[in-house]
Each structure stands twice: as C-alpha cells, then as structure tokens.
C-alpha positions in Angstrom: 24.8 -10.7 -3.0 23.1 -7.7 -5.0 20.9 -6.0 -3.9 19.5 -2.2 -5.2 20.6 1.2 -3.4 20.1 4.8 -3.1 21.2 7.2 -1.2 17.5 9.3 -0.1 16.9 12.2 -2.6 20.4 11.5 -5.1 18.3 10.3 -8.1 22.2 9.9 -9.8 23.4 7.6 -6.9 20.9 5.1 -7.7 23.2 1.6 -7.9 22.6 -2.3 -7.5 25.3 -3.0 -5.2 27.4 -6.4 -4.4 26.3 -6.3 0.1 27.2 -8.8 2.3 25.8 -11.9 3.2 22.5 -10.6 5.6 24.1 -12.3 9.1 21.7 -14.5 11.5 21.6 -11.6 14.2 18.8 -10.0 11.0 17.0 -12.6 12.0 16.2 -16.6 12.3 14.3 -16.6 8.9 16.5 -16.6 5.7 14.3 -15.5 2.3 15.4 -15.8 -1.2 14.0 -12.6 -2.2 11.8 -13.5 -5.5 9.8 -10.0 -7.0 9.5 -6.2 -6.0 7.0 -4.2 -6.2 7.5 -0.3 -7.1 4.9 2.4 -5.8 5.2 6.2 -5.5 6.7 5.5 -2.1 10.2 4.5 -3.5 10.1 7.8 -6.2 9.2 9.7 -3.5 12.5 8.3 -1.8 14.8 8.4 -4.8 13.8 11.7 -5.8 12.8 13.9 -2.5 14.5 12.4 -0.3 11.7 10.8 1.2 12.8 8.5 3.8 16.3 7.6 5.8 18.6 5.5 5.8 20.2 3.5 8.6 21.8 5.2 11.4 25.4 6.4 10.3 24.5 4.8 7.0 24.5 7.1 3.8 22.9 4.1 1.2 19.8 2.7 2.2 18.7 -0.9 0.5 15.1 -0.1 -1.0 11.9 -2.0 -1.7 8.8 -2.6 0.4 6.4 -4.8 -1.4 7.6 -8.0 -1.4 7.8 -11.4 -2.4 10.7 -14.3 -1.4 11.2 -18.3 -0.9 11.9 -19.2 2.9 15.4 -21.1 2.3 15.4 -21.3 6.5 13.1 -20.9 9.9 13.9 -22.3 12.7 11.7 -24.9 14.6 8.4 -23.3 16.3 8.1 -20.4 13.9 5.3 -22.6 11.3 6.7 -21.7 8.8 9.5 -24.2 6.3 11.8 -23.9 3.2 10.2 -23.9 0.4 7.2 -21.1 1.9 6.0 -18.0 -0.2 6.1 -15.0 2.3 6.2 -11.3 2.0 7.8 -9.1 4.7 5.8 -6.6 7.4 7.6 -3.0 6.7 7.0 -1.9 9.4 9.0 -2.6 13.1 8.0 -0.9 16.5 9.5 1.5 18.2 12.0 0.5 20.9 10.3 2.2 23.6 7.4 1.6 23.3 4.6 3.7 22.9 1.4 2.2 23.7 -0.2 0.6 20.9 3.9 -1.0 19.9 3.6 -2.6 22.8 0.6 -4.4 21.6 2.0 -5.1 17.8 -0.2 -2.0 16.7 2.9 0.0 15.4 0.6 0.9 12.5 -0.7 3.6 15.5 2.8 4.3 16.5 2.1 7.7 18.6 5.7 9.1 19.6 7.0 8.4 15.6 10.2 5.9 16.6 8.8 3.1 14.5 11.2 2.2 11.5 10.4 0.7 8.0 12.1 -1.1 5.6 12.8 0.0 2.6 12.2 3.1 3.7 12.4 4.9 7.7 15.8 3.7 8.6 16.1 -0.1 8.2 17.1 -1.5 5.1 14.4 -3.0 2.6 13.4 -6.0 0.4 15.3 -4.8 -2.3 18.3 -7.7 -2.2 18.5 -11.4 -3.7 18.8 -12.2 0.0 17.0 -10.9 3.1 16.3 -12.4 6.5 13.7 -11.1 9.4 12.3 -12.6 12.8 9.6 -14.4 11.9 6.5 -12.5 13.4 7.2 -9.9 10.5 6.6 -12.5 7.4 3.0 -13.3 6.3 3.0 -16.6 5.0 1.4 -16.3 1.2 -0.5 -19.0 -0.2 1.3 -20.8 -3.1 -1.6 -21.1 -5.3 -0.9 -16.9 -6.1 2.7 -17.8 -7.3 4.5 -13.9 -8.6 0.4 -12.1 -7.5 1.7 -12.9 -3.8 4.1 -9.1 -4.6 0.7 -7.5 -4.2 0.1 -8.3 -0.5 1.9 -5.2 1.1 -0.3 -2.1 -1.1 -3.5 -4.5 0.1 -2.5 -4.6 3.2 -2.9 -0.5 3.4 -6.4 -0.9 1.9 -7.4 -3.7 4.5 -6.6 -1.6 7.4 -8.7 1.6 5.4 -11.9 -1.1 4.8 -11.4 -2.6 8.7 -11.3 1.3 10.3 -13.6 2.1 7.8 -16.2 -0.5 8.4 -15.6 -0.2 12.7 -16.7 3.4 12.3 -19.8 2.5 10.4 -21.1 0.0 12.9 -22.2 3.3 15.4 -25.2 3.3 13.3 -27.3 0.2 12.6 -27.7 2.3 9.0 -25.9 -0.1 6.1 -23.7 1.7 3.5 -24.8 0.0 -0.7 -22.6 2.3 -2.4 -18.9 3.2 -1.9 -16.8 5.6 -4.3 -13.1 4.7 -4.9 -11.6 8.0 -6.0 -8.1 7.2 -7.8 -7.3 4.2 -9.9 -3.7 3.4 -9.7 -2.6 0.2 -7.9 -4.5 1.3 -4.2 -7.8 2.5 -5.7 -7.7 -1.1 -7.7 -6.5 -3.0 -4.6 -9.7 -0.4 -2.6 -12.7 -1.2 -5.1 -11.2 -5.0 -5.3 -11.7 -5.2 -1.6 -15.7 -3.6 -2.1 -16.5 -5.6 -4.2 -15.6 -8.4 -2.5 -17.4 -7.1 0.2 -21.0 -7.2 -2.1 -21.1 -3.2 -2.3 -21.6 -1.3 -5.4 -18.2 0.3 -6.5 -17.5 3.6 -8.4 -14.1 4.4 -9.0 -13.3 8.6 -9.9 -9.9 8.8 -12.0 -8.4 12.6 -13.6 -8.7 10.4 -17.6 -9.7 7.4 -18.5 -6.6 6.4 -21.2 -4.5 3.5 -20.3 -6.0 -0.1 -18.4 -7.7 1.7 -16.1 -11.4 1.2 -17.1 -11.1 -2.2 -18.0 -9.6 -2.9 -14.8 -12.2 -1.2 -13.1 -15.2 -2.6 -15.2 -13.7 -6.3 -14.8 -14.1 -6.1 -11.4 -18.1 -5.1 -11.3 -17.7 -1.7 -10.8 -18.6 1.8 -12.6 -15.6 3.6 -13.8 -16.1 7.4 -14.3 -14.0 10.7 -15.2 -14.5 14.6 -14.0 -14.8 16.8 -11.4 -16.9 14.2 -8.6 -19.6 17.3 -7.9 -20.4 16.2 -10.9 -21.1 12.0 -11.8 -24.5 12.0 -10.0 -23.2 9.7 -7.1 -24.2 10.5 -3.5 -21.5 7.6 -2.3 -21.9 6.1 1.5 -18.5 5.6 1.5 -15.4 6.9 0.2 -11.8 5.2 -0.3 -9.8 8.2 -1.1 -6.6 7.4 -2.7 -4.9 9.9 -4.4 -4.5 13.1 -1.6 -6.4 16.2 -3.3 -7.3 18.8 -1.0 -9.8 20.1 -3.5 -10.9 16.3 -4.2 -11.3 15.9 -0.9 -13.0 18.9 0.5 -15.6 18.4 -3.4 -16.3 15.0 -1.2 -17.3 16.3 1.5 -20.0 18.1 -0.2 -21.3 15.0 -2.5 -21.6 12.3 -0.1 -25.0 11.0 1.5 -26.1 10.6 5.3 -23.7 9.4 7.9 -20.8 9.4 5.3 -17.5 7.8 5.7 -14.9 8.7 4.0 -11.2 7.2 4.5 -7.6 9.4 3.5 -5.1 6.6 2.5 -3.7 9.5 0.2 -0.9 12.0 0.3 -0.3 14.4 -2.4 3.1 15.5 -3.2 1.9 19.0 -4.3 1.9 21.5 -2.2 -0.9 23.9 -3.9 -3.4 25.7 -2.0 -7.3 25.3 -1.6 -9.6 27.7 -0.2 -12.8 26.3 1.4 -15.4 27.3 3.3 -14.5 25.5 6.8 -17.1 27.2 8.7 -19.8 25.6 6.7 -17.9 22.4 6.0 -18.0 21.6 9.5 -21.7 22.3 10.4 -22.6 20.3 7.0 -20.4 17.5 8.7 -22.4 17.5 12.0 -25.9 17.7 10.5 -25.1 14.6 8.3 -23.5 12.7 11.0 -20.0 13.0 8.0 -16.6 11.1 9.5 -12.9 12.3 7.3 -10.3 10.3 8.8 -7.2 8.9 7.9 -4.7 6.1 7.7 -1.8 4.9 7.2 0.8 2.0 7.0 -0.2 -1.6 8.2 -0.3 -4.7 11.3 0.1 -7.8 10.9 -3.9 -8.4 11.3 -3.9 -6.3 7.9 -1.2 -8.4 6.3 -3.4 -11.2 7.2 -6.4 -10.0 5.6 -4.5 -9.1 2.5 -3.8 -12.8 1.9 -7.3 -14.0 2.0 -8.4 -11.3 0.2 -5.9 -12.4 -2.8 -6.3 -15.4 -2.6 -10.4 -15.0 -3.0 -9.7 -12.6 -6.4 -10.1 -13.9 -10.0 -6.7 -14.6 -10.9 -6.6 -13.4 -14.6 -7.7 -9.6 -13.0 -4.7 -9.4 -10.4 -2.0 -10.7 -13.6 -3.3 -7.6 -15.6 -2.5 -5.3 -12.3 1.2 -6.1 -13.3 2.2 -4.9 -16.4 5.8 -4.6 -16.9 8.5 -6.9 -15.5 11.6 -5.3 -15.0 15.5 -7.9 -14.1 17.4 -6.4 -11.1 19.4 -4.2 -12.5 16.4 -1.9 -14.4 15.7 -0.6 -11.1 16.2 2.5 -12.1 14.1 1.9 -15.3 10.9 1.2 -13.1 10.8 4.1 -11.5 9.2 5.9 -15.0 6.1 5.1 -15.2 4.8 4.4 -19.0 1.1 5.9 -20.2 0.3 1.8 -19.9 2.0 0.9 -16.7 -0.2 -0.3 -13.7 2.4 -2.2 -11.6 5.5 -2.1 -11.9 7.5 -5.8 -10.5 11.7 -5.8 -10.1 12.5 -9.9 -10.1 15.7 -10.1 -8.1 16.9 -12.8 -9.2 16.8 -11.5 -12.9 
C-alpha cells in the first residue's frame, strides 16, 4: 500500500512510498484511509522539524486529521465493517502519569505521550491503517466526507468545555464571545459558540478570501484591525492565533470576570514589551482568567462528532476548499489565498 512519508525538517524528502500492510500488532481494527486533513502542524513537521519519527526510524507516516472506513472490527468493539471513523491522535504514556491512567492523555504530566502522525507514532496518511477500537470515534454516516473535520473540531470542543467549567465559578452567564483568528480552528470555535447561543464575533488580520462570508454564514460578525479598536468588551475569548501582542491586547478589552482561552501557538519569535505589573493588577481586580489548552481526549472527539452532526452541512462543505490526490500532498502544504481546509484523497 502507499503512504505519505516525511523526514521531519526536510521538505525536500516528502515521498509517497510503498509500505507494508499494517499488522494486527498495530491494532485489531483495520481501516481503509479515505481522507486526510492538512493543518499548520503538518507544515511545521515538514518545514521546521517539529515532532519525531518512530524510535529507530528516519521517516514518519504523517497525518493526524483522519477519516476512514472500517474493514475489519473485532466482536464487542461496537464497530462493524462499513462504519466511518476518525482516529484519536494522542496515546497515553507508558508509565503512566495520573491523567493518562484515567484516559486524560491530553493532560499528560510527564510528556511521554505519543501522537499519531506527529510524535513517535506513524499517522493516518496511508491507504490502510490499524488501531485499537478505543482510539477511534464513529462518524455519523450522514456527514460523509465532512467527517474529516472531526479532529480539529475536537480541539475546540475541549477549549469550550474548559472555558465553560471556569465560568461556573460564578452565577453570571456570558453573552458575547470573541474568536481571534479566522482559519479553520477559529471558524470551528465560532461554530461552537453559535451553537451555544452566544453572540459571536470573529477578528482576523484581513478580510480577503472566503472568511468573512463563512463567519456571516454562521450568524457571526466579522472584524479586522486592532482588537482595541473594534468596540467590543467580550465576556469570553477563544484565541486561535498565538500572537503575543494580541493576547496582551485581549487582557485590556475583556469585560469583568472574562475568560480567555489560548489555543494558538505562534510560529514566530517576535518579542512583545508589556507592562506585566499593570496587567496582573487588572486581572486580579477584574477576576480575569487566561489559560491554555492543547489536544483532546476521547470525550472531546465525541463532543465534536455531535457538534458536526448538528452543524449546517452546506456550511461545512464550504470549509473544504481543495482536495488533492495522494500524490499531491506536497502541494497541499503550500496554502493558497482562497484555501480554508485542504484535504488529501488517500484513494485517488
């Protein structure tokens, strides 16, 4: 079978290779790979050497945003041939730490976790792959190809879950949500905010391409420019850019009791000068919370599956702006101006 293989940090060594069929030791569930989503993590693996190949190997089978069809399933797994599934990315560490021992590997304390297609485990970028049933989530068949969006939505499902848990510290209920960044992650954050009945605003650097219409299609309001100039005092923020200056600006504009959830990681190294004493004072006096979140646990994948099933199918279709064949993976890493989500057809 064919698979997308990379040497992390070597963009000149992206290759589609024939690799052995996955054996039962890799999991009792055999899945036909259908689609693979591309995101910034994949680009960082190829261009910047983020992540790592399996121990003792030079190459990594890349891919963590998956959609597949079950070919073989063990009895009692709750799955059967023909089911659409998405693979869970992270695996618990072998020690394991406290969170990993209870299935919360997204909160791993010692960093010994592994991640398919990212850190020391081959990913889903092959025509067939195997998994233990506990590490896949069934996708509503009505979603079809849209099921490839499940993994990135799971990250935002966790972000919203954690934000809402913090908000329970008070009887006060938020009304206005701001999402910073209108890439796929930001758009999914906005989608989940709208599903919660909030007034959702999305801020991005520019208004070119399909982003403004996609935000409007959700019922949200699109903004550009400096966060200090848009006239909002949001009750909560889902920050999806990782830009340090923006994060600092958010602490100046949010309302009392606000929660700011950081999901973005900056790829740059720009230094930002801030008045930490004044920021800390204001956060204390206003009961402000700023926290970070990464990855997702199984329950977040299940929340994501429910959110996608409840979303407007036509709106989800507009997110998948480009499909490339297996041989076109390298091209898919180069973003075009009108791209939102690019996917690889593993069977083409």
